N, C-alpha and C positions, 0 to 999 in steps of 0.2 A: 361157560357156566360160572355163575358168581355165587358167593356166599349170601345167605339170606338171614337177616336179623330183624324181625319185626320191631317197629318202634313201640315203646311203652313210655309213660311219663317218667321224667327224671326224678321228680320230687313227690314224696308221699306224705300226707298229713295223717297221723293217728290222732283223732280227736277224742280226748278222754273227758271224764267228769270235771276235771279241773278247768276245762275250757268254758263250761257253762255255769260253773259254781258262782262266778261274779254276777250272773244274771239271776241268781237265787235258786237254781236247780239243785236239788239235794244230791250230794255225793254218796258214795257207798257208806261212809261213816254216818252221814246225816240220815240215810235210810235206816241204818241200824238203830240210831238214837230214837227215831220216830216209832219204830216197831216196839222198842223197849218201853217207851212211854205208853203207847196204846194198849199194851198187854199188862200194864201194871194196875191191877184192880184195887190197889190201896189208894189210888187217886180217883176222885169223882170223874165220871165219864166225860162230862162237858169240858172239864179242865184238861183231861187227857187229850181230847181232840184238839183243843185250842193250842196246847203246847206242842203236840206232835206235828201239826200242820202249820203252826206259826200264823194263825189266821183269825181275824176278828170279824169277818163279814157275817152278820147275824143270820141271813137266810141260809148260807152254806153250812154254818155251824149247827143250826137247828136241824137241818135235813140230815147232816152227818150223824148227829145224835140219834135221830130216828132210825137211820140205817143200821147202826150198831145194835140198837135195842131190838130192831127187827130180826137181826141175825142171832140174837141170843136163843138158847135152846129152851124156849118157853112158848107154847102155842098161842097163849093169849097175847104175848108181845108181837108175834109175827102178824097176827090179824090187825091189832090196834095200830101199830106203827107202820105196817105195810099199807093200810088204808090211808093213813095220814100222808104218806109219801105219794100215794096214787097208784100203788100196785094192785091190779085185780087179782082174783083168786088163782088163776092160772099162772100169772107172773110170780106170785108169792111162792107157790109150790116149786116152780122152776128154779128160782134164785136159791132157795134153801137146799135144793139138791146139788146145785153147782158150786156153792160157796159154803165153807164150814168154819165159822168164826170160833165157836167153842173149842173145836179140836186144835185150831191154830194156837189159841191161848195156852192150851195144855202142852203142846209141843215146845213152846218157848221155855217151859220149865225144864225140859231135858237138854236145852241148848247151852253150851258154855258161854261165858261172858268175858269180855275184855274191858277192864276198868268199868265194870258194871253195865257195859253196853253189849247188847246182842250183836253177834256177827251174822249178817244175812247169808253169807256164804255157808257158815256152819248150819244155819237153820234150813237152808235149801238142801244141803248135803244130807241132813238127818231125814228130811221128808223124802227126797229122791231115792235114798238108800232103801227106805221102806217100800216105795213104789216099785223099784226094780226087783227087790227080793220077794215082793208080794207078801210081806209079813207086817203085821200090826205092831203097835208100840204100847207098852204099859207106862202110864204116868200117874204117880200117886195112887197106885192100885186100880186105876181106871184104864180100861183097854180101848185104844183107838184102832178099829179094824182097818185092814189095808184098803178096803173099799172106800173109806173116807179120806184117804191120803190125797187123792187127786183133787177133791174139793178143798182140802186144807191148803194145798199148794195154790189152787185158784184164788183162795182168799188172800194169801200173801202177795200174789201178783197184783190183785185188785188194790190192796193197800198202797203198793208202790206206784201204780198207775194214778190213783187218786192223789197221792202226794205230789207227783210231778205236774199233774194238771193244776192243782191248787198253787204250787210254786210258780207256775207260768202266769196264772191270772194275777197273783200278788205282784209279780215282777213288772207286769205291764203298768201297774199303778205306781210302784215305788222306784223303779229303775229305768224309767223311760229314756233318760239321756244315755244310759249304757247301751240300750238297744240301738240308738243312733250310731254309737261308735262301732258296734259289731256290723251294722249294715254298711257303714262307711268302709270297713275292711272288705266286705264282699264287693263293694263298688270298685275299690282299687284293684282287686283281683280281676274283675271284669274288664277294667280298663287295660290292665297288663295283658290279658289274653287276647284282646282285640289287637293291640300293638304287635304282640307276638305273631298273630295270624297274618297281619299285613306283611311282616318281614318274611315269614315262612312261605307265603304265597308267591314270593319272588324266587324261592329256592326249590319248591316242591310242587308237584301236581296237586290239585285240590282234593283228589280222591286218594291221596297217600296219607297213611296214618301220621306221618311226621308233620303234616299240615293240620289235619282235622282233630287230632287229639291234643288237649291241653298238655302243657309240660308239667302240670301238677294233678294229682288225684287225691281224693279224700276218703279215708276209712273212718267212718263214724262209729266209735265203740260204744257210744251212748244210745239210749232208746229214744231220746227226744229228737225231733226233726229240725231244731232251731237253725243249725248251720245250713242245712239244705234250703230252708225257707228264706234265709237271708240271701243266699246265692241265687235261688229261683227269682226272687224279686229284683235283684240287681240285674240279672240277665234280661228279665222282662222289660225293665226300664230302658235298657239299651236297645233291645229288639223293637220296642214300640216307637222309637224315634222315626219321624217321617223321612229324614235324610240320614241314612246309614253310611258307613264307610264301605266303599265298594271293592270287590276283588273279582278276579276272573279275567281270562284273556279274550274269549269269544263274546261272552255276555258279562258285562261289568255290573254286578248287582250287589246289594248290601250284604255284609257279613253279620250273621246272627249266631248267638251262643246258646247252647243247651247242655243238658246233662244226660249221661248214660248210666242207668242204675244197675247194670250188669245182669239184670233179669228183666225181660220185657213185660213189666207189670203195668196194669192200668192205674191211673191216678183219677180219683173221683173228680168230676168237673168242679171247678172252684166257684165260678160266678154264674154258671148256667142254672136254669130253674128245674132241671131234671137231674137224676143221679147217674147220668151217662158218663162214659169214660173218655179221657184223653190220654195219649201215650207219650211219655218222654222219648226222645230220639234214641236210636241205637245205631250201631255201625252200618247195618244193612240200609237203613233209611238215609244215612249220611252219604254212602257211596252213590245212591241214586241222585240225591239232591246236588252233589258236588261233581257229577259227571258234566263235563263242559259241553256235551252235546244236548244236555237236558235243559230245556227252557224253563226257568223258574224265577221267582222274584227274590231269591236268596241263595247264598252259599253258607255253609254252617261249620262250626267247630263244636266239639263236645268235650266235657270233662267227666272223667270217671268218678262216681260217687257210690260208695259201698256202705251197706248196713249189715255187717256180718252177724250181728246179734239181733236183727230185726228192729222194729220200731213201734212206738205207741200208736203210730198212724197206720200200721199194717192191719188189714182184715183178710182172713182166709175164709172163703165161702165154704160152708159145711156141705153144700150140694155139689157144685162143680169143681171145687178145690182151687179156683183161681185166686190170685193175690191182688188186692186193690190197696192203694195208698190214699189215705184221707189227709188233705192238707187245708181244711177249712173252707169257708164260704165266701171269702173276699180276698182280692189281691191287695193286701195291705200289710205292711211289715209288722205292725203292732195289732194284728187282728186278735180278738178274743176267741175265735173259733178254730185256731190252728190245731189244737188237740181234739180228737174225736169226742163225741158226746159220751158222758159217763152215765151211771145207773141212777143218779138222782137228778131231778129237774133243774136245780140251780147250777149244776155242772153240765147241763146240756143246752143252756139258753142260747148260746151263740150259734148252735148247729140246727138250723131250721129244717123240718122235713121237706123233701123235694118230690114226694109222690104220695098218692092216696094210701099206698101200703105203709109207708113210713109214718104218715099222719095217724093211721089207725093204730099202729103199734105204739106210738107216743101216747095216744089217748088211753091205751090199756096199761100204761106204766112202763113200757119198754122204751125208756128215754134214750137208750144207747143204740137203738136199731138203725142200721144203715143197709140199704139194698145193694146187693152185688150188681154191678153194671153189666155183667156178662149174662147171668141167668135170672136175675130178679129176686133171688132168695134173700131173706133177711139175715144179716150178720149182727152179732152183738159183741160187747166188750170182751167177753171171754173167748172170742175167735181171733184174738190178737196174738200172733206167733212171735214171741220174743224169747231169746236165749238168756236164761238167768244166770246168776253167779253161783255156780255149783261145779263140783268136780265130777258129777255124774251127768255128763252132757247128753248121753243117749244119742239116738239118731235124729238128724235134723230134717225138716221139711225139704223137699227137692229144690225149692227156689232159694233157700238159705244155702244149701250146698252149692248151687250154681253161682251165687254171689261170692261165696268163699273161694271157689276154685279160680274164678277170674281174679279175685283179689290177691290170691297167693302168687299168681304169675306176675301181677303188677309189682308186688313187693320184691320178688326175685329179680326183677329187671331194674329196680330203682337205684339211683346213684346218691340220693339224699333222703334220709328219713327224718321227719319232724315229729317228735313226741310232744304233741300240743295239749298239755294238761293231762296226758296219759301217763300213769304211774306203774305200768307193767304189773298188774295184780297177779297174785299167785295162781288164780284159777285160769288165767289166760295162757296156759302152757303152750298151746300150738303157736301163739303169736311170739312168745319168747323164743321158741325154737326157730321160727321163721327168721327172726331178727338175728339170732345167734349165727345162722348160716351165712349172714352177710359179712362177718368179721374179716374173712380172708379175701373179700372182694374189694377192700379199700373204700367201702361205702361210708359216706359222712352221716353223722347223726347230730341233729340239733334238739336239745332238750329245753322245753319251755315249761316252767313251773313257777310256783310262788314260794318265796322265803321272805320273812319279814325284814331280813337284812340283805336281800338280793339287790345288787346294783343295777342301775338302768343301762346296762351294756352287756355285750356278749363276752363270756369268759371262755378262753381257750387254754389248753395245755396246763402249764404250771399255775396260771391264775385260777383255773378251776380247781386244780389239786389243792391249792392253798385255801380256797374257800371251804372245801370239804373238810380239810384238817382243822379249820377254825370252828367248825360246827360238826363235830364227830358223831354225835348221837342223834342227829336230826333226821327226820323221815325223808326230807328232800335230798340231804346228803347221801342217804342210803340208796335212793333212786339213782342219783348221779353215779354212784359207785357201780351199781348194777349195769348202767348204760355203758360205762367205761369198760367193764368186763366183757360186755357183748360186742362192742365195736373197736375197742382199743383207744388209749388215751389220745393219740394223735388224730383220731377221727371224730372226736366228740367236742362239742361246744355247748354252752348252757346260757340261757337267759332266765334269771331267777327273780326278776321284779314282777313277773306274773302277766296274766292276760286280763285286761286288754292293753296293758302298758307296752307290750312287745310290739304293738302296731299303732300306738298313739303317742302324740307329743302334746302336752298341755291339754289333755282330754279331747283332742281332735285327731282323727286318723291321719297318719303320716305315710305318704307314698314311699319315702326314703326307708322308713322302718319296715314296711311290707317287703320291699325289695331286699333288705338285709335279711329278713326272715327266710325268704325263698332261696337266696343265694348264699351259700356257705362262705364264700370269700369276700363278702361285702360287709361282714359284721365288725 
């Protein structure tokens, strides 16, 4: 009898808001600033929207204005502006029940400010505390009943989702070359996982985890699917080659790369003409495909990819309860359809209806309608399950729990943690606890963040300590000190020139830098 230790990836990426901020995606602070501006009624509405969303596109700006005026607590507005946007009577009534803009504006008056900026965490805490206690709130002698708190929360989530979708569309226009760099990073990771697979195929059976699991896994703490999309496209580019690199003893066939999402969720078909599903691989499928007795045109490896907070692309069916992931309508890195359709037509343009039911919903003003590929029911933007920044987490949907359970095991087995633009926010208590448990295991930690004086090199030990002492009251230094407290000084290194510089040289992706990032001892 032998000891049994299942293989898990050695390296874990924690992808935080700092990783996609260079692509124009709003960070926690940016979200707070936007909500502060939007709820400041001293500023004209059009100017509020323009400033909050940093957006000049006339069509979107006008429709957003109409949307906010529609949500005002005035019946004549809801009819006038609802009709302008294209909402029919049923849709108008539905949206006004689900979202409560006037109550959200009132709640912000009760929320503390930091340097005059609202904290989204405090705002969610205030709303969630009311929801859990089933008690309303008085604001300036006006009572917001507990029955409206869910709609108030929905409105806040909608504002954040709209912000990230607009951020993404803006970035496609303004930061195209940066997208190339990020995609180049994904392509290098793909290249390395192919080479790793060829090496491990000589050392392990193809249906052993040590062969078929990547040596890295990604925990995406953000709600956007950008990193997954880059990796999906890089894998597809590799997999679609006519002549792939072969592995296997009995049948020498091409090696293909895929991702395991830790929950067997459907992905809405990308380029098909119907809203049917396709499914990312999981370990069950891999064991079948990699069985040497199984005749197939491929052998596969998979990388673990976790969304422990959910994603803007998630849709939970209100009828069958199944989870579907929406990732756009075309296999194109810079697609304008990556984010699901939103509730105004200018933010649903790239997402064409794929069925009579979706077309009918679109014509009635339900621009965000997507059919569930399992049962055919329509889902809408408010069926997006994401875990927000709050200390009142409550119970999670079962698929989020499943993702988090698998993720916790992965973290517990990792030998190298990469905090990739992730700043250990105070509401992520469970992740801080998970990482703290690694201190006595000798686990290495690489901190990747941005400081205006950060050098283009990895800082270890005394060099990192000296940098922190030279910038004692800086937020990045505070994060570095927290990481050192969690892992120990001898186990922490930091790259503080930011992302994407950590994997680029002269604005081009560098394989050497990617290898230095993945391997602690190569920095």
